[in-house]
Structure formats: structure tokens, C-alpha cells
N, C-alpha and C positions, 0 to 999 in steps of 0.2 A: 518362483512365484513373485509377483510384483508387490512392492510395498505401497500401501495406500497412505497418502499424506494425513498425518495426525498431529504433528508437532512442527515448530519452527523457531528459528532464532532471528533476531533483528539487530543489526549493528549499524551504528552511525559513527563516522570517523571522529567527530568532535566529542562523542559521548561514550563510545565503546559499545558493549553489548547491553541492550535494554532488558529490563526484567519483565518479559512478556508472559502473559497468561495464556492458557489454552484458547485457541480459536482465532488465529490470525486470518484475515481475509485480504486477498489481493486481486487486482484487475488490471487489464492491459490497456483499457481506454480505447478499444477498437471503435471504428466508426459505425454509425447506424446507417444501413443501406435500405433505400426505397426503390421500387421498380419505377421505370418511366415507360409509359405505355403510348403507343401511336395507333393509327388506324389499322396497321397490319400486325399489331401485336406488340410484344416486348422489344423496346428499342435499346435498353440498357438500364443503368441505375445511377442514382445520385448518392453521395456520401456526405454525412454530416457528423462531425465529432461532437457528441453530446456529453461524454464523460472523459475525464483525464485518467491517465494511469494512476493507481493508488495502492496504498497498503493501509489497512485498518487493524487495530488491535486494542487490547486492554493491557495496561501496564500495572504492576504492583507498586504502590507507593512506599518504596523502601527508603531508608535514611540516606542511602548512597545515590538515589536518583536526584539529579539537579534539575528541578522543575523550571528554573529560569533559563537554563541552557536548552531544555526541551522546547519551551515556548519560542525561543529565538532561532530554531532550526530553519535555515533558508539556504537554498542552493547547495545542498549536500547530496552525496551519493549514499543512499540507504541500501544495505545488503540484506536480503532475505534468504535464509537457507532452510529448506524443509527436509524432513527425515526420509523422503523417498529418493534422496540424492541430488535433487534439483536445487539450483540457486539462481537468484535474480537480483539485478540492481535497478533501483528506481533513481534515475538521473535527474538532476536539478530539482531535488525533492525539497519541499517546504512543509512545515507544520501548519495544518489547516485550522485547528481548533484552539480555543482558549483552554488552558490547562485547568481542569476542575477535578478535585479529589473528592471521591465519595468515601467519607469516613466510616460509613457502616460496613463497607467491604474492602477499603483500601485500594480501590480501583481508580485508574485514570484512563478514559477512552480517548484514543488519539487516531487521527487520520493524517497520513502524509500523501500529498499529491506530487506528481513530477511530470517531466516531459515525455518520458518512456520508461516502460518496465521491460527489461530484456534479460534473456536467459544468459548465464555466464558458465 
């Protein structure tokens, strides 16, 4: 029986394993395709990249989490491993958000964008 993804871990070489909370979201940044029609019907399609490959998650604000290093993440290889046995790398990744800590929950919402998300 197949395992359905329900957990994941996130590692960055300069920081190690991040304290992720449940609910990591990732996307491959695939192009949006639109049909091109002619007098005789479908001629083909166009492609436009509207989204970058990305990983979004919430981190727990632990005393071990270096928020300055987190804010400075640029041109890193971020590795995501999920509990169904798959693993991915986000190449040339950078931190997209300003680090903001929600003190009512201890959460930090982060998004990493990169050039490609590939299976390893």
C-alpha cells in the first residue's frame, strides 16, 4: 500500500535541518499553457512561466534557529524529504520573505523560491 505524504523535513547546507511545522507546500513552477487557434482549429500552444519553483512552510521559533541566517539565505540548495520516500532539491534557492515571528504561536512563515525543483 502506498504512503500518502503527511510529513517532511527541510535542510539548508548553511543552517542544517530547519524546525518545520506540519504542512510544507511545494511546487515545480511549471509553465502555464494556452491554446493557439487558427482557422482550421488548434495550431499548438504557448508557454509562459508565471510561477517559480518554491517551498513554503512554517517554522517554529526555537532558540536554536538563527533568524539572521534565515533572512540571508541566497543561492542555496534546499533539500525537502517527505515521508512517502521522495526527496527534492530546490536549486539556487533564496528566502523570499521578511522574517516575522508571530509570538502568539511561535510561528515564522517562510517561502523559498529557486530555479528548479527536481526529484533526487
